[in-house]
Structures are given as structure tokens and as C-alpha cells.
C-alpha positions in Angstrom: 0.1 0.4 0.1 2.9 2.4 0.8 4.3 1.9 -2.5 1.5 2.4 -4.1 0.7 5.8 -2.4 4.6 6.8 -3.1 3.8 6.2 -7.0 1.1 8.0 -7.4 3.0 11.1 -5.2 6.0 10.8 -7.7 3.3 10.9 -10.9 1.7 13.5 -9.1 4.5 15.0 -8.4 6.3 15.1 -12.2 2.7 15.5 -14.1 3.2 19.0 -11.9 6.7 19.3 -12.9 6.1 19.1 -16.6 2.5 21.4 -15.7 4.7 23.9 -15.3 7.7 23.6 -17.1 5.1 23.9 -20.1 3.7 26.7 -18.9 6.7 28.9 -18.2 8.0 28.0 -21.9 4.9 29.7 -23.1 4.9 32.6 -20.6 8.9 32.6 -21.6 8.0 33.1 -26.0 5.5 35.7 -25.3 8.0 37.8 -23.7 10.5 36.7 -26.6 7.4 37.8 -29.0 7.2 41.7 -27.0 10.9 41.9 -26.6 11.2 41.2 -30.5 8.1 43.4 -31.1 9.9 46.7 -29.1 13.2 45.6 -30.6 11.4 46.1 -34.2 9.4 49.4 -33.1 12.4 51.2 -31.7 14.5 50.8 -35.2 11.5 52.4 -36.6 12.0 55.8 -35.1 12.6 58.6 -36.6 15.7 60.5 -35.7 19.4 60.6 -36.1 20.5 59.0 -32.8 19.9 55.5 -31.9 20.1 54.3 -28.0 21.5 51.3 -26.9 20.1 48.0 -29.0 19.4 46.5 -26.1 17.1 48.2 -24.2 
């Protein structure tokens, strides 16, 4: 019985970790898209002086 409970807890833990990692991937993709859009929009601004590339 104890082994069954341990296996179920391990499965629950791995499922939770997998879900969290998947959510973190989607957050990372969203942040990258926002950064890329900001980088592109900054490149199209008028004016001769450009700021640092990483802003």
C-alpha cells in the first residue's frame, strides 16, 4: 500500500513539474515576442540618434 501511495505521489509530482515547465515555456515565448516587437518598433523611430540596442 505504501509503495502505491509513493508511486502516485511521484506521478503527481512529475505531472505538476511537467505542467509548470510547459507554462514557463509559453511565458518565455510571450516575453520573447514582446521583446522582439519592441526591438523592431524601436528601429523604426524617426531621429538620427539611436539608443542602445538592448533597450
